[in-house]
VOGU-3710 file (C-alpha; in Angstrom, 3 decimals, decimal comma):
1> xxxxxxxxxx> -0,021/-0,039/-0,028  1,377/3,378/-1,000  1,526/5,963/1,669  -1,000/8,887/1,638  0,549/12,471/1,460  -1,425/15,578/2,427  -1,757/18,461/-0,160  -0,300/21,659/1,250  -1,119/25,094/-0,302  1,527/26,459/-2,589
11> xxxxxxxxxx> 3,502/29,259/-1,223  4,265/32,353/-3,048  7,876/32,258/-4,416  10,147/34,626/-2,689  13,528/36,047/-3,824  16,553/34,200/-2,506  18,677/36,289/0,064  21,895/34,617/-1,248  24,052/36,278/-3,743  23,822/35,456/-7,347
21> xxxxxxxxxx> 27,059/33,517/-7,622  26,342/31,298/-4,427  24,806/27,832/-4,826  21,293/27,441/-3,666  20,137/24,561/-1,645  16,542/24,418/-2,928  15,270/23,235/-6,317  16,502/25,615/-9,200  14,869/26,376/-12,653  14,100/23,100/-14,191
31> xxxxxxxxxx> 14,751/22,327/-18,098  13,544/19,479/-20,024  15,892/16,593/-20,417  14,751/15,944/-23,962  16,174/17,337/-27,185  15,413/21,042/-27,646  13,514/22,158/-30,809  16,010/22,851/-33,566  15,841/26,122/-35,689  14,110/25,409/-38,899
41> xxxxxxxxxx> 16,583/25,518/-41,862  16,113/27,883/-44,618  15,730/26,931/-48,251  19,256/27,772/-49,088  20,767/25,705/-46,265  18,583/22,739/-47,195  19,863/22,956/-50,870  23,534/23,361/-49,655  23,163/20,035/-47,480  21,690/18,212/-50,455
51> xxxxxxxxxx> 24,286/19,537/-52,680  26,907/18,184/-50,304  25,219/14,807/-49,828  25,214/14,400/-53,587  28,882/15,332/-54,007  29,934/12,873/-51,209  27,819/10,217/-52,894  29,336/10,856/-56,267  32,957/10,703/-54,863  32,079/7,399/-53,083
61> xxxxxxxxxx> 30,656/6,017/-56,426  33,759/7,000/-58,284  35,925/5,375/-55,643  33,856/2,174/-55,900  34,303/2,118/-59,666  37,880/3,213/-59,756  39,897/0,492/-61,352  42,603/-1,098/-59,170  44,077/-3,918/-61,386  47,449/-3,189/-62,687
71> xxxxxxxxxx> 48,203/-6,695/-64,142  48,012/-6,911/-67,963  45,532/-9,268/-69,139  46,521/-12,760/-70,473  46,701/-13,136/-74,175  47,667/-9,525/-74,911  51,051/-10,413/-76,434  49,326/-12,374/-79,264  47,261/-9,442/-80,233  49,966/-6,657/-80,377
81> xxxxxxxxxx> 52,830/-5,986/-82,766  55,614/-5,684/-80,083  55,209/-8,811/-78,109  58,392/-8,148/-76,047  56,658/-4,846/-74,456  54,375/-7,294/-72,453  57,266/-9,183/-70,905  59,051/-5,820/-70,082  55,952/-4,661/-68,355  55,787/-7,910/-66,154
91> xxxxxxxxxx> 59,402/-7,582/-65,419  59,018/-3,754/-64,249  56,029/-4,919/-62,179  58,193/-7,537/-60,283  60,838/-4,923/-59,758  58,336/-2,449/-58,354  57,096/-5,038/-55,942  60,474/-5,745/-54,733  61,297/-2,253/-54,352  58,141/-1,369/-52,421
101> xxxxxxxxxx> 58,933/-4,240/-50,033  62,498/-3,192/-49,618  61,602/0,373/-48,947  59,048/-0,543/-46,463  61,188/-2,914/-44,686  64,136/-0,321/-44,383  61,996/2,387/-43,340  60,557/0,180/-40,379  64,241/-0,723/-39,422  65,291/2,876/-39,321
111> xxxxxxxxxx> 62,231/3,865/-37,387  62,878/1,211/-34,854  66,628/2,066/-34,777  65,719/5,837/-34,072  63,161/5,052/-31,349  65,364/2,541/-29,410  66,213/4,039/-26,123  69,416/1,907/-25,522  70,894/2,890/-28,842  74,303/3,757/-27,302
121> xxxxxxxxxx> 77,922/3,327/-28,493  81,000/2,886/-26,360  83,864/5,144/-26,696  87,073/6,107/-24,888  87,395/9,197/-22,962  91,098/9,944/-22,339  91,958/11,963/-19,395  95,350/13,838/-18,694  96,046/14,847/-15,079  99,149/17,152/-14,532
131> xxxxxxxxxx> 100,314/19,833/-12,143  102,525/22,792/-12,206  104,249/24,651/-9,304  104,759/28,241/-8,257  106,921/30,048/-5,811  108,532/26,750/-4,435  111,637/27,146/-2,497  113,829/25,669/-5,130  112,285/28,332/-7,693  113,172/31,331/-5,691
141> xxxxxxxxxx> 116,577/33,197/-6,137  117,264/33,229/-2,416  116,906/35,662/0,371  118,908/39,048/0,506  121,317/38,647/3,533  121,897/42,387/3,931  118,190/43,160/4,530  116,473/42,588/7,982  113,447/41,069/6,484  114,107/37,280/6,249
151> xxxxxxxxxx> 110,607/36,136/5,152  109,294/35,793/1,569  106,485/37,805/0,328  105,100/34,843/-1,758  103,677/31,531/-0,489  104,406/28,169/-2,216  101,508/26,827/-4,360  100,518/24,315/-7,097  98,096/24,104/-9,869  96,421/20,875/-10,938
161> xxxxxxxxxx> 94,718/20,600/-14,472  92,380/17,808/-15,336  91,806/17,549/-19,120  89,601/15,079/-20,926  89,135/14,455/-24,637  86,927/11,952/-26,465  88,993/9,742/-28,896  88,153/8,487/-32,227  88,644/4,914/-33,353  92,092/5,725/-35,124
171> xxxxxxxxxx> 93,352/7,366/-32,060  92,318/4,557/-29,788  93,759/1,993/-32,032  97,231/3,657/-32,271  97,769/4,654/-28,817  100,891/3,326/-26,889  100,663/0,303/-24,773  100,302/0,827/-20,978  98,742/4,307/-21,469  95,577/3,327/-19,714
181> xxxxxxxxxx> 96,743/2,849/-16,297  100,278/4,014/-16,376  102,070/7,308/-17,062  103,320/8,930/-20,267  106,342/10,950/-21,250  105,985/14,620/-22,059  106,867/14,053/-25,619  104,051/11,447/-26,110  101,564/13,629/-24,098  102,181/16,635/-26,432
191> xxxxxxxxxx> 101,850/14,414/-29,500  98,540/13,016/-28,303  97,374/16,491/-27,291  98,254/17,893/-30,850  96,367/15,068/-32,322  93,208/15,392/-30,214  93,244/19,405/-30,956  93,670/18,739/-34,559  91,066/16,149/-34,750  88,601/18,368/-32,792
201> xxxxxxxxxx> 89,263/21,339/-34,982  88,656/19,345/-38,052  85,486/17,935/-36,661  84,192/21,336/-35,483  84,845/22,943/-38,845  82,930/19,981/-40,662  79,121/20,234/-41,204  78,660/16,586/-39,913  78,074/16,369/-36,089  80,366/13,717/-34,746
211> xxxxxxxxxx> 80,813/12,510/-30,973  84,236/14,444/-30,438  82,750/17,730/-31,663  79,449/17,285/-29,833  80,464/15,867/-26,408  82,918/17,442/-24,072  84,634/16,332/-20,877  81,849/17,729/-18,538  79,096/16,052/-20,580  79,815/12,612/-19,123
221> xxxxxxxxxx> 79,846/13,621/-15,422  77,437/15,246/-13,137  79,784/16,000/-10,412  83,712/15,990/-9,674  85,534/15,958/-6,384  89,183/15,859/-5,408  89,807/14,405/-1,874  93,325/15,268/-0,409  95,137/13,015/1,922  94,075/14,349/5,332
231> xxxxxxxxxx> 96,211/12,033/7,400  99,252/14,258/6,960  97,719/17,577/6,826  95,157/19,295/9,428  93,615/21,264/6,599  93,387/18,443/4,093  89,565/18,264/4,281  89,372/21,952/3,842  91,429/21,744/0,667  88,988/19,365/-1,077
241> xxxxxxxxxx> 87,738/20,445/-4,434  84,142/19,890/-5,576  82,358/20,688/-8,855  78,558/19,923/-9,651  76,812/20,364/-12,947  74,163/23,110/-12,680  70,626/22,173/-13,133  68,702/24,264/-15,606  65,347/24,468/-13,463  64,655/28,104/-14,525
251> xxxxxxxxxx> 62,448/28,241/-17,761  63,562/31,773/-18,450  67,172/30,797/-18,724  68,414/30,378/-22,167  69,932/26,952/-23,157  72,931/28,479/-24,670  73,994/30,191/-21,453  73,387/26,972/-19,512  75,464/25,024/-21,905  78,272/27,283/-21,832
261> xxxxxxxxxx> 78,445/27,414/-18,138  78,517/23,549/-17,668  80,576/22,395/-20,646  84,281/22,440/-20,629  87,112/20,307/-21,465  89,483/20,879/-18,515  89,269/21,929/-14,921  92,103/23,651/-13,110  92,306/24,430/-9,474  95,063/26,087/-7,276
271> xxxxxxxxxx> 96,072/25,229/-3,604  98,936/26,236/-1,325  101,652/23,657/-0,482  105,164/22,688/-0,797  105,106/18,971/-0,193  104,018/16,148/-2,439  100,352/15,258/-1,833  98,377/12,138/-2,801  94,737/12,988/-3,982  91,877/10,952/-5,278
281> xxxxxxxxxx> 89,720/12,309/-8,001  86,239/10,954/-8,241  84,057/11,418/-11,256  80,369/10,639/-10,861  78,848/9,446/-14,153  76,021/11,415/-15,841  73,916/8,961/-18,143  70,491/9,073/-19,783  68,787/6,831/-18,971  70,612/6,224/-15,801
291> xxxxxxxxxx> 72,691/2,985/-15,368  72,740/1,066/-12,156  75,040/-1,500/-10,530  73,228/-4,680/-10,132  73,407/-6,718/-7,074  75,217/-10,115/-7,268  71,991/-12,078/-7,054  70,644/-10,232/-10,068  73,624/-10,101/-12,000  73,982/-13,884/-11,805
301> xxxxxxxxxx> 70,652/-14,177/-13,515  70,817/-11,565/-16,194  74,676/-11,988/-16,820  75,299/-8,211/-16,505  76,873/-6,131/-13,799  75,595/-2,731/-15,102  72,362/-2,056/-16,839  69,544/0,355/-16,897  66,236/-0,463/-15,288  64,482/-1,240/-18,588
311> xxxxxxxxxx> 67,510/-3,452/-19,864  67,494/-5,434/-16,366  63,657/-6,039/-16,672  63,874/-7,207/-20,214  66,872/-9,523/-19,403  64,907/-10,878/-16,605  62,037/-11,550/-18,787  64,163/-13,300/-21,357  65,689/-15,526/-18,605  62,121/-16,646/-17,727
321> xxxxxxxxxx> 61,066/-17,330/-21,323  64,394/-19,185/-22,017  63,976/-21,691/-19,165  60,186/-21,904/-19,824  59,379/-20,816/-16,279  56,108/-19,331/-17,164  52,942/-21,027/-15,679  50,810/-22,560/-18,442  47,457/-22,115/-16,725  48,132/-18,523/-15,356
331> xxxxxxxxxx> 50,510/-16,413/-17,839  50,732/-13,920/-15,133  52,898/-16,252/-13,003  56,189/-17,978/-13,293  58,089/-20,625/-11,262  61,211/-19,526/-9,472  64,311/-21,704/-9,659  67,030/-21,437/-7,274  68,535/-18,194/-8,859  65,272/-16,543/-9,312
341> xxxxxxxxxx> 64,364/-17,383/-5,705  67,097/-15,043/-4,555  65,918/-12,207/-6,776  62,028/-12,659/-5,906  62,968/-12,926/-2,165  60,271/-15,296/-0,982  58,100/-17,940/-2,304  58,406/-20,276/-5,237  55,955/-18,315/-7,445  56,654/-14,885/-9,070
351> xxxxxxxxxx> 54,253/-12,454/-10,885  54,952/-10,978/-14,264  53,439/-7,573/-13,354  55,742/-7,167/-10,453  59,122/-7,537/-12,542  59,848/-3,778/-12,213  59,622/-4,166/-8,353  61,826/-7,175/-8,120  64,458/-5,326/-10,128  64,278/-2,191/-8,301
361> xxxxxxxxxx> 65,296/-3,939/-5,106  68,545/-5,071/-6,672  69,670/-1,683/-8,369  72,530/0,389/-6,596  73,985/3,594/-7,915  77,142/3,147/-9,856  80,335/3,747/-8,055  82,263/6,880/-8,990  85,446/6,530/-11,200  88,196/7,063/-9,050
371> xxxxxxxxxx> 91,571/8,263/-10,214  94,613/8,302/-7,920  97,094/11,133/-8,611  100,178/12,369/-6,706  100,836/16,164/-6,680  104,505/16,311/-7,175  106,379/19,770/-6,256  109,913/18,645/-6,059  112,463/19,927/-8,553  113,603/16,763/-9,873
381> xxxxxxxxxx> 110,160/15,806/-11,180  109,507/19,139/-12,863  112,759/19,053/-14,742  111,053/16,341/-16,854  107,422/16,560/-16,006  104,975/13,562/-16,671  101,232/13,649/-16,921  99,202/10,667/-15,611  96,779/9,416/-18,374  93,679/7,359/-17,745
391> xxxxxxxxxx> 91,224/6,006/-20,333  87,592/5,727/-19,270  84,918/4,044/-21,265  81,862/6,218/-21,808  78,492/5,842/-23,666  77,368/8,150/-26,458  74,494/8,449/-28,624  74,668/6,632/-31,911  75,680/9,516/-34,532  73,491/7,637/-37,312
401> xxxxxxxxxx> 70,384/8,520/-35,242  70,606/12,151/-36,037  71,316/11,297/-39,554  68,503/8,820/-39,983  65,846/10,980/-38,197  65,378/13,338/-41,150  64,699/10,568/-43,473  61,799/9,418/-41,490  60,328/12,940/-40,957  61,053/13,914/-44,498
411> xxxxxxxxxx> 58,041/15,983/-45,919  58,977/15,187/-49,358  58,242/11,430/-48,915  54,378/12,255/-48,436  54,399/14,269/-51,491  56,215/11,581/-53,458  53,644/8,987/-52,254  50,843/11,335/-53,580  52,545/11,426/-57,032  52,944/7,629/-56,956
421> xxxxxxxxxx> 49,220/7,118/-56,217  48,296/9,433/-59,147  50,543/7,501/-61,561  49,082/4,176/-60,254  45,467/5,426/-60,964  46,607/6,373/-64,548  48,248/3,122/-64,907  45,112/1,179/-63,808  42,848/3,016/-66,206  45,339/2,242/-69,012
431> xxxxxxxxxx> 45,201/-1,424/-68,125  41,328/-1,280/-68,049  41,375/0,065/-71,518  43,627/-2,617/-72,605  41,393/-5,254/-71,166  38,357/-3,773/-72,864  40,398/-3,596/-76,329  41,335/-7,160/-75,700  37,814/-8,434/-75,209  36,748/-6,402/-78,309
441> xxxxxxxxxx> 39,602/-8,076/-80,274  38,661/-11,456/-79,128  35,016/-10,842/-79,918  35,446/-9,803/-83,551  38,265/-12,325/-84,215  36,097/-15,195/-83,270  33,142/-13,822/-85,345  35,386/-13,352/-88,333  36,616/-16,955/-88,140  33,060/-18,814/-88,037
451> xxxxxxxxxx> 30,170/-16,450/-87,921  27,431/-18,864/-87,882  28,777/-20,850/-84,890  29,840/-17,814/-83,054  26,445/-16,219/-83,354  24,710/-19,440/-82,248  26,776/-19,960/-79,230  26,770/-16,201/-78,329  22,985/-16,146/-78,466  22,794/-19,519/-76,354
461> xxxxxxxxxx> 24,758/-17,867/-73,670  22,831/-14,609/-73,710  19,472/-16,550/-73,397  20,923/-18,489/-70,451  21,917/-15,385/-68,896  18,742/-13,613/-69,514  16,967/-16,627/-67,800  19,076/-16,518/-64,810  18,559/-12,687/-64,410  14,637/-13,003/-64,879
471> xxxxxxxxxx> 14,391/-16,135/-62,593  12,933/-18,263/-65,359  15,753/-20,689/-65,735  14,589/-24,423/-65,582  16,084/-26,741/-63,042  19,700/-27,650/-64,031  19,592/-24,813/-66,577  17,708/-26,504/-69,458  20,271/-28,256/-71,541  22,937/-28,046/-68,814
481> xxxxxxxxxx> 21,881/-31,420/-67,270  19,871/-34,391/-68,264  16,912/-35,775/-66,407  18,821/-38,822/-65,381  21,207/-36,932/-63,511  18,524/-35,235/-61,439  17,019/-38,434/-60,577  20,377/-39,902/-59,397  21,049/-39,352/-55,683  24,304/-39,662/-53,489
491> xxxxxxxxxx> 27,236/-37,815/-52,385  28,413/-37,032/-55,951  24,955/-36,072/-57,456  23,731/-32,739/-58,264  21,790/-32,439/-55,094  24,897/-32,538/-53,083  26,325/-29,218/-54,563  26,155/-25,923/-53,084  23,917/-24,468/-55,589  21,249/-27,152/-55,089
501> xxxxxxxxxx> 21,166/-26,515/-51,423  20,874/-22,753/-51,963  18,117/-23,361/-54,441  16,217/-25,534/-52,027  16,520/-22,972/-49,162  15,178/-20,169/-51,329  12,204/-22,336/-52,401  11,417/-23,199/-48,732  11,622/-19,598/-47,663  9,237/-18,564/-50,545
511> xx> 6,706/-21,163/-49,240  6,535/-19,614/-45,869
//
């Protein structure tokens, strides 16, 4: 039973005391939820819509009737004077198909190579570390004994220079043995510096952007620190040197000023001292995407000690697929063997969607590149100074990527495809005209050879086609089948064909 409600008298609507921009709690003005009445169109607008629809219908009809077959009809070579032209056309069609397939495959390969994130090359960064001295005791001319001031106005100091250049393949192959972790004579050092300077000048002047001309020493590192041996000096920790690459967080700051402030090939610092000091130079890598050091458990599975997060996940997935550890029933799970159990942490079952989490637990920051160096201030060393040289492997972008990128985004390729489409349409129309001419030639050739027989067979075929169109054809098509064939049954009879089944279905549907 529905409840009964009392009818209350309608109250006079009053003006709301709230402001116009505030939300009211009562029921507001209501609008119909259905479609609003549309404004009637004028005769000109109706005519314009009808014209647009007719134009679209005409374009669709033209597209449906546009010929697409570009294969030359069979038997044309027997009806023309130059029969070799047909063979040349077929050979050109084969070449066109091969060329289209090759271009498409190459463009896909180039696009995949350009879109790959880990498309990096390993190159050698050679680092020279040397130092000079100033105002050392063995550099002064001595004190004047006739004066009462026996103190020197200058304090002994040294200046350390850290310089790095990216080597090319020819320089890396021709370098002297033992350079990577030993010392080099001053003559060899000057020769290598001259070679590096000349190569950099040639590459900078050339139009092609190579790695040596693009990447500088500071590009590969985000910070540099020099730690002095504090065991012998009280102020050893205070003399430490530190450099950090500035971060361009401000949008108003121009990119050129940021690049000029953070890009350099050498770093020089000066400190006071008159004794030989051991220092350790730490270089923290700057890579994009960032590479990590893998834990021993994950490194044993993926067979890599350093990798990016994406590379480690892909290698872990390849390990699961190679050993067929994925569950057959639930593709989201995989069985853990002895090695994977250490990576997953617990349980004998792992989950595919959690591969990122499994890998993230075993990623550690890469240790800095540590280069030991001894600052020499003695006179014997500076009579024939050496420079300590180190070779560090760094990753650079593939130079072919910048070369291949314009090939993919080339605007002329789209215009060329439009021209090719127009030529294909013209070729299809020519082939259609050739097919029509070939049909006419066959018709008149047959008529000229035996007119009576040709006209009789042609009239018979036309009569049969007319009966089929009008629906007056007899069973079996008149003379096509004999009566005995319709009486015979079985799997190989006429009743087992697709045409008979369709005819029976049509007859039964008409009786309904």
